[in-house]
ZADO-1210 file (C-alpha; in nm, 4 decimals, padded with zeros to 6 digits):
<atoms>
<atom x="00.0000" y="00.0000" z="00.0000" code="MET" pos="1"/>
<atom x="00.1326" y="00.3388" z="-00.1040" code="VAL" pos="2"/>
<atom x="-00.0046" y="00.6821" z="-00.0019" code="PRO" pos="3"/>
<atom x="-00.1467" y="00.9065" z="-00.2745" code="CYS" pos="4"/>
<atom x="00.0651" y="01.2213" z="-00.3068" code="LYS" pos="5"/>
<atom x="-00.2470" y="01.4391" z="-00.3370" code="LYS" pos="6"/>
<atom x="-00.4964" y="01.3095" z="-00.0784" code="CYS" pos="7"/>
<atom x="-00.2738" y="01.0903" z="00.1409" code="GLY" pos="8"/>
<atom x="-00.5039" y="00.7842" z="00.1297" code="ASN" pos="9"/>
<atom x="-00.3316" y="00.4486" z="00.0843" code="LYS" pos="10"/>
<atom x="-00.3861" y="00.2463" z="-00.2350" code="PHE" pos="11"/>
<atom x="-00.2126" y="-00.0490" z="-00.4016" code="PRO" pos="12"/>
<atom x="00.0850" y="00.0771" z="-00.5992" code="SER" pos="13"/>
<atom x="-00.0466" y="-00.0695" z="-00.9281" code="TYR" pos="14"/>
<atom x="-00.3579" y="00.1524" z="-00.9105" code="SER" pos="15"/>
<atom x="-00.1676" y="00.4825" z="-00.8859" code="LEU" pos="16"/>
<atom x="-00.1139" y="00.6816" z="-01.2075" code="LYS" pos="17"/>
<atom x="00.1184" y="00.9649" z="-01.3050" code="LEU" pos="18"/>
<atom x="-00.0793" y="01.2848" z="-01.3582" code="ASP" pos="19"/>
<atom x="00.1114" y="01.5221" z="-01.5832" code="LEU" pos="20"/>
<atom x="-00.1023" y="01.8229" z="-01.4820" code="ASP" pos="21"/>
<atom x="-00.0403" y="01.7663" z="-01.1119" code="GLU" pos="22"/>
<atom x="00.3169" y="01.6408" z="-01.1769" code="LYS" pos="23"/>
<atom x="00.2748" y="01.3623" z="-00.9213" code="MET" pos="24"/>
<atom x="00.1477" y="01.0083" z="-00.8802" code="VAL" pos="25"/>
<atom x="-00.2164" y="01.0130" z="-00.7677" code="ILE" pos="26"/>
<atom x="-00.4874" y="00.7603" z="-00.6829" code="CYS" pos="27"/>
<atom x="-00.7924" y="00.6662" z="-00.8930" code="PRO" pos="28"/>
<atom x="-01.0194" y="00.8675" z="-00.6614" code="GLU" pos="29"/>
<atom x="-00.8215" y="01.1883" z="-00.7219" code="CYS" pos="30"/>
<atom x="-00.8255" y="01.1199" z="-01.0976" code="ILE" pos="31"/>
<atom x="-01.2043" y="01.0710" z="-01.0866" code="LYS" pos="32"/>
<atom x="-01.2496" y="01.3912" z="-00.8843" code="ASN" pos="33"/>
<atom x="-01.0282" y="01.5771" z="-01.1323" code="LYS" pos="34"/>
<atom x="-01.2457" y="01.4591" z="-01.4229" code="LYS" pos="35"/>
<atom x="-01.5615" y="01.5664" z="-01.2404" code="LEU" pos="36"/>
<atom x="-01.4054" y="01.9052" z="-01.1675" code="HIS" pos="37"/>
<atom x="-01.3118" y="01.9619" z="-01.5330" code="THR" pos="38"/>
<atom x="-01.6595" y="01.8543" z="-01.6491" code="GLU" pos="39"/>
<atom x="-01.8179" y="02.1055" z="-01.4111" code="ILE" pos="40"/>
<atom x="-01.5806" y="02.3783" z="-01.5277" code="GLN" pos="41"/>
<atom x="-01.6602" y="02.3061" z="-01.8922" code="GLU" pos="42"/>
<atom x="-02.0317" y="02.3202" z="-01.8197" code="GLU" pos="43"/>
<atom x="-02.0002" y="02.6506" z="-01.6305" code="VAL" pos="44"/>
<atom x="-01.7729" y="02.8116" z="-01.8900" code="PHE" pos="45"/>
<atom x="-01.9939" y="02.6873" z="-02.1740" code="HIS" pos="46"/>
<atom x="-02.2968" y="02.8542" z="-02.0141" code="LYS" pos="47"/>
<atom x="-02.0992" y="03.1767" z="-01.9652" code="GLN" pos="48"/>
<atom x="-01.9836" y="03.1643" z="-02.3269" code="ALA" pos="49"/>
<atom x="-02.3441" y="03.1387" z="-02.4443" code="LEU" pos="50"/>
<atom x="-02.4322" y="03.4547" z="-02.2495" code="LYS" pos="51"/>
<atom x="-02.1351" y="03.6518" z="-02.3825" code="ALA" pos="52"/>
<atom x="-02.1746" y="03.8442" z="-02.7098" code="PRO" pos="53"/>
<atom x="-02.0350" y="03.6729" z="-03.0161" code="VAL" pos="54"/>
<atom x="-01.7306" y="03.8429" z="-03.1674" code="ILE" pos="55"/>
<atom x="-01.6164" y="03.7285" z="-03.5094" code="ASN" pos="56"/>
<atom x="-01.2519" y="03.6359" z="-03.4924" code="LYS" pos="57"/>
<atom x="-01.0546" y="03.4495" z="-03.7559" code="PRO" pos="58"/>
<atom x="-01.0330" y="03.0835" z="-03.6679" code="VAL" pos="59"/>
<atom x="-00.6912" y="02.9246" z="-03.6918" code="ILE" pos="60"/>
<atom x="-00.7140" y="02.5498" z="-03.7288" code="GLU" pos="61"/>
<atom x="-00.4393" y="02.3439" z="-03.5765" code="GLN" pos="62"/>
<atom x="-00.4088" y="01.9874" z="-03.6878" code="LYS" pos="63"/>
<atom x="-00.3383" y="01.7416" z="-03.4133" code="SER" pos="64"/>
<atom x="-00.0311" y="01.5391" z="-03.5008" code="ASN" pos="65"/>
<atom x="-00.0609" y="01.3215" z="-03.1923" code="LYS" pos="66"/>
<atom x="-00.1309" y="00.9503" z="-03.2030" code="ILE" pos="67"/>
<atom x="-00.2852" y="00.7587" z="-02.9143" code="ALA" pos="68"/>
<atom x="-00.0556" y="00.4894" z="-02.7772" code="HIS" pos="69"/>
<atom x="-00.0807" y="00.2273" z="-02.5025" code="LYS" pos="70"/>
<atom x="00.2391" y="00.1136" z="-02.3339" code="CYS" pos="71"/>
<atom x="00.3051" y="-00.2565" z="-02.3886" code="THR" pos="72"/>
<atom x="00.4756" y="-00.2859" z="-02.0484" code="SER" pos="73"/>
<atom x="00.2349" y="-00.1148" z="-01.8075" code="CYS" pos="74"/>
<atom x="-00.0748" y="-00.0352" z="-02.0176" code="GLY" pos="75"/>
<atom x="-00.0547" y="00.3419" z="-01.9593" code="TYR" pos="76"/>
<atom x="-00.2312" y="00.5404" z="-02.2338" code="LYS" pos="77"/>
<atom x="-00.0645" y="00.8525" z="-02.3703" code="PHE" pos="78"/>
<atom x="-00.0147" y="01.0390" z="-02.6984" code="LYS" pos="79"/>
<atom x="00.2909" y="01.0482" z="-02.9223" code="ILE" pos="80"/>
<atom x="00.3673" y="01.3343" z="-03.1609" code="ASP" pos="81"/>
<atom x="00.3813" y="01.1762" z="-03.5068" code="SER" pos="82"/>
<atom x="00.6251" y="01.4364" z="-03.6433" code="GLU" pos="83"/>
<atom x="00.8858" y="01.4257" z="-03.3673" code="THR" pos="84"/>
<atom x="00.8139" y="01.0766" z="-03.2326" code="GLY" pos="85"/>
<atom x="00.8291" y="01.2065" z="-02.8761" code="LYS" pos="86"/>
<atom x="00.8030" y="01.0885" z="-02.6065" code="PRO" pos="87"/>
<atom x="01.0487" y="00.8080" z="-02.6749" code="LYS" pos="88"/>
<atom x="00.9708" y="00.6429" z="-02.3382" code="ASN" pos="89"/>
<atom x="00.6489" y="00.5758" z="-02.1480" code="CYS" pos="90"/>
<atom x="00.5843" y="00.8661" z="-01.9068" code="PRO" pos="91"/>
<atom x="00.4624" y="00.6205" z="-01.6412" code="TYR" pos="92"/>
<atom x="00.7087" y="00.3304" z="-01.6395" code="CYS" pos="93"/>
<atom x="00.9874" y="00.4707" z="-01.8623" code="ASN" pos="94"/>
<atom x="00.9738" y="00.1688" z="-02.0966" code="ALA" pos="95"/>
<atom x="01.1031" y="00.2368" z="-02.4478" code="ARG" pos="96"/>
<atom x="00.8337" y="00.2993" z="-02.7124" code="VAL" pos="97"/>
<atom x="00.9120" y="00.0516" z="-02.9885" code="MET" pos="98"/>
<atom x="00.6490" y="00.1561" z="-03.2427" code="GLY" pos="99"/>
<atom x="00.3272" y="00.3489" z="-03.2768" code="TYR" pos="100"/>
</atoms>
């Protein structure tokens, strides 16, 4: 059992995940609470955006060059930039990415 770096509750080490936003290893409960928090924020900001006057701005489209990848060693899901091929290693277990 390992304590979560965010809430301090103890969980099995295999259930903890690296959160790049928090820059620490956190438990599934903190991840779930983070998702709920972002969903609430999106809902609130979406409602505020509907109330705000619409201003025509030129839209710049950015193509996403990232490819979803699942680590063959630990199963962690992350994205790899198809142009640069980075990250070269899994952000969770540091296993080498062989192909994507």
